[in-house]
N, C-alpha and C positions, 0 to 999 in steps of 0.2 A: 301170304306174305311174299313178300320180291325178295328174291335172292340175286338180279343183276341189280347193279345200282346205274343209273342215269345223272353223271356227274353235273349236268346243268340243274337238272331238276329236282333231283333228291338232295343235293347238296345247300340249294337254295331253302328248301323245305327243312332239313335237317337244321340247317344254321338257326332258322328263326324260330323253329322249334325250343331250340335248347336257350335261344334266346327269352322265349317267354315263358319260361320254363323256370327260368332262375332271377328273371326279371330283368338281366343284362347285368348283375352282380357276377363279377369275375370271382368272388370268393366261394361262390357255391356249386357244392358239387355234387353231380347227377351223374345217372348211370346212361354208357351210352347205348345199351339196349332198351334203355326204356324210351329214350328221344326215339331210339329206329322203330321200337313197336309204335308211337304214336304215329308216324307218318307210314306206316304197312311196311318197313323194312324187315324179313328175319336177321338174325343174329350174326349170320358171316358179312350180309349187307351191310349192317351197322356197325361193323368192326372198320370194313372197307370204306364206310362214308367218313367214321368218323378219323379214322388213319390218313385220309385224304384233308381234311379240315384241318386237321395237326400239322401236316406238310404246309400248308397254305398260312399258317402260324393265326388261325381264326379261331381256336380248340386247343387246349393243352389236354395233358392226360394228367392225372389224378392218381389215380390207385391203377395195379398190376389187372384187379378185378373188370374196369371199365369204366371208373369213374371218371368223368370228365368236366371243365370247366370252359367257360367261353372268355377268351382276352377281349382286352380293348378296343382291339381290332374288328375281333368279329362281330361283337355289340355295333361297334360302327356299321360295319358292311350288314347286319341282319337288319338295321333299321332303312339301310340305302334300299334291301329287299323289298321292305314293307311290311318288318315284323313292330307289333305294337304290342306295348306294355298292359295289360289287362287293368280297366278302371276297377279299383277295390268300391265298389259298391255297398260293402260291409259295414263300410262309415257311415253311408248316406243313410238316406230316407227308404223307405221301401213301398213298395206299390200295395195300397191297403186293398180291404173289401168292399169299400165304397162304393158305389154305382156310378160317379160321375170321377174323375180324377182331380184329385187339388192341384194346384200351384206347383207345390213342392214335387207330387208324383209325378206332374207331368214333368217338369227338373228332371228329377231321374230318370224317366225315360228316355229322355231326348238324350241324358249323358251316355246311357247303355247304349241305344240304336247307335249313334257316333260312335262311340268307338268299337262296334261290330262292324259298321260300315267298312270304318279306317282298316280293321286288321282281316276279313274275309279272303280279301282279295289274292294272300298268302296260302291258303288252306288248300287250292287246287279241288274245290267242287267240280262235279260233273254238270253239264247243262244243266238237266233237269233239279238239281239241288240247287243252283244260285237261281235258278229262273223261280224256284220255289221263294227261298228268300228274299227274292226283290218284290215278289208279291206280297207277302207278311210286312215286310218296309215300308210299302207302298199304304198298305192299309193300317199301319199305325200312322202315318204321316197323316192321311185323311182324318183317322181320329184325333192328332193333335191340332188340327186345323179348325176343328168345329168347336163351338163353344161349350159342349158339354159331353167332352170326349168319354167315352163307357169305358171303364174298366175291366169289366169282363172280355170287352172285345181285344183290346191290348192285350190281356193276360193270355186269353188264348192264342193271339201269332206271335208272341214269348215262348209259349210252349211248343209250339209248331217249329219255330227257330230252336228250340232248346235240342229237339230231338233230331233237327236235322245237323246238327255241331256236333251230336254224341256219335252220331254216325261217321262223322267227319273226323273223331276223336279230336274236335277242339275243346279239350276239356277245362282250359282255362276260362272261353267264354262261357261254357255251360254253364260253371261256379259262379259266375257273374251274372247269369239270368239267375240260377237260383235263389243267388243273394237278393235280387231285384222283386223276387217275387215270394219271397220270403222263404223259400223251399228248403233251406239248409240242412231241415234233419229228414229230408225223402228223399 
């Protein structure tokens, strides 16, 4: 865990994590410690970061025990910084186990992939993790251009992406992949 904060990078990561966790809803309260933990900050650094963002009027304190909420200005700034709301795959179709992906499955894969591509820039991944994600996306794209995209190949790509995102603590995206792969109970 980090005990020193970097105002530029940590504030961006903290604000975008808060935005994604609350879906930009000002009425939702979360723990500043949980948000800090998501981006690798210890308790002291989480408090410092929350206090900084409160001073900037991007976050507001809700409870003395560390409950915070994003402000309207905080939501606007988070979007400017690249935060994205997770796609709600639960309501949509799942990737089935047929050998070849159906048109509906193809659309689901494309939606999840596009959402992931739009949000991973704010995760601060190291070079190797980012390169691995790009390779997985290229494999998915190659399969989707095929007349017979193979479910097993795309499933393995998403499992690999899920693993990378779990290490990065991008839990909303992990949940999205689990929904697509129908792994909600796993």
